[in-house]
C-alpha positions in Angstrom: -26.1 -27.8 51.9 -24.5 -30.8 53.7 -21.4 -32.4 52.4 -22.0 -36.2 52.0 -19.3 -38.6 52.2 -18.6 -40.6 49.0 -18.7 -44.4 49.2 -15.2 -45.6 50.4 -14.1 -42.3 51.6 -12.6 -42.3 55.0 -14.3 -40.3 57.9 -12.4 -37.2 58.6 -14.2 -35.9 61.5 -15.2 -37.8 64.7 -18.4 -37.4 66.4 -18.4 -35.3 69.6 -18.8 -38.4 71.8 -15.6 -39.8 70.3 -13.4 -36.8 71.1 -11.2 -37.1 74.0 -9.5 -34.2 76.0 -6.5 -35.1 78.1 -6.7 -34.1 81.7 -4.0 -31.5 82.3 -4.3 -30.7 86.0 -4.9 -33.3 88.7 -7.2 -31.0 90.7 -8.3 -27.5 90.9 -5.9 -25.1 92.4 -6.8 -23.1 95.6 -6.6 -19.3 95.5 -3.3 -19.3 97.7 -1.7 -22.0 95.4 -2.5 -20.1 92.2 -1.1 -16.8 93.6 2.1 -18.7 94.6 2.5 -20.6 91.3 1.7 -17.4 89.3 4.5 -15.7 91.1 7.0 -18.5 89.9 5.7 -18.3 86.4 6.1 -14.5 86.4 9.4 -14.7 87.6 10.4 -17.3 84.8 8.6 -15.4 82.1 11.3 -13.0 81.4 14.0 -14.4 78.9 17.0 -13.1 80.8 15.7 -14.6 84.1 15.0 -17.9 82.4 18.6 -18.0 81.0 19.9 -17.2 84.4 17.8 -19.9 86.0 18.9 -22.4 83.4 22.5 -21.5 83.8 22.3 -22.3 87.5 20.0 -25.3 87.3 22.3 -27.0 84.7 25.7 -26.2 86.5 27.6 -29.5 87.1 27.9 -28.6 90.9 24.2 -28.0 91.5 25.2 -24.4 92.4 26.7 -21.5 90.5 28.8 -18.5 91.6 27.3 -15.2 90.2 30.7 -14.8 88.4 29.7 -17.9 86.3 26.3 -16.9 85.3 26.6 -13.2 84.6 27.1 -13.6 80.9 23.7 -13.4 79.7 23.9 -10.2 77.7 22.9 -7.7 80.4 24.9 -5.6 82.9 25.9 -6.9 86.2 23.4 -4.7 88.1 20.6 -6.1 85.8 21.8 -9.6 86.6 21.5 -8.9 90.3 18.1 -7.5 89.8 17.0 -10.7 88.0 18.6 -13.0 90.6 16.7 -11.0 93.4 13.5 -11.6 91.5 14.2 -15.4 91.2 15.0 -15.5 95.0 11.9 -13.6 95.8 9.8 -16.2 93.8 11.4 -19.0 95.8 13.2 -20.4 92.9 16.7 -19.8 94.2 18.7 -19.6 97.4 21.9 -17.8 98.0 24.9 -18.0 100.0 27.7 -15.5 100.4 31.3 -17.0 100.5 33.8 -14.3 101.0 33.2 -11.8 98.1 31.1 -14.1 96.0 27.6 -15.2 96.2 26.6 -18.8 95.2 23.2 -19.7 93.9 21.2 -23.0 94.1 17.8 -24.0 92.7 15.2 -24.8 95.3 13.7 -28.1 93.8 10.6 -28.0 95.9 9.5 -25.0 94.1 9.5 -26.7 90.7 7.0 -29.4 91.9 3.9 -27.5 91.7 5.0 -26.2 88.1 5.2 -29.8 87.1 1.9 -30.7 88.4 0.0 -28.1 86.1 2.3 -28.4 83.0 1.1 -30.8 80.3 2.7 -34.0 80.2 1.9 -37.6 79.4 -0.6 -38.5 82.0 -3.1 -41.3 81.7 -6.1 -39.3 83.0 -8.5 -37.8 80.5 -11.8 -36.2 80.2 -13.2 -38.5 77.7 -17.0 -38.7 76.7 
């Protein structure tokens, strides 16, 4: 039994040819790019790592001493472990200055993430 539209009733569903799916990715990723970007997402997928990364990225000097970012609710050895994972993923660089280590965000690592995350792009896959 099909539902018929009453006269004057607005159309609630569009025909398939009227649907438009926005283009999310400008081009398909290569296998190597997918592995590299997946490692970055994996590193940021942990809530503690994401907080640590955010603390460093939002620091007013563009860098942060480990002593300034250690208050994320876990022990210092755990913070060190997470910082190591973020460095291995290429998200952070570190520099030792006397007894402290300072961390900076590697901006080039964020570019590929921005390429594949949804945003307000003009491209689309419209019928």
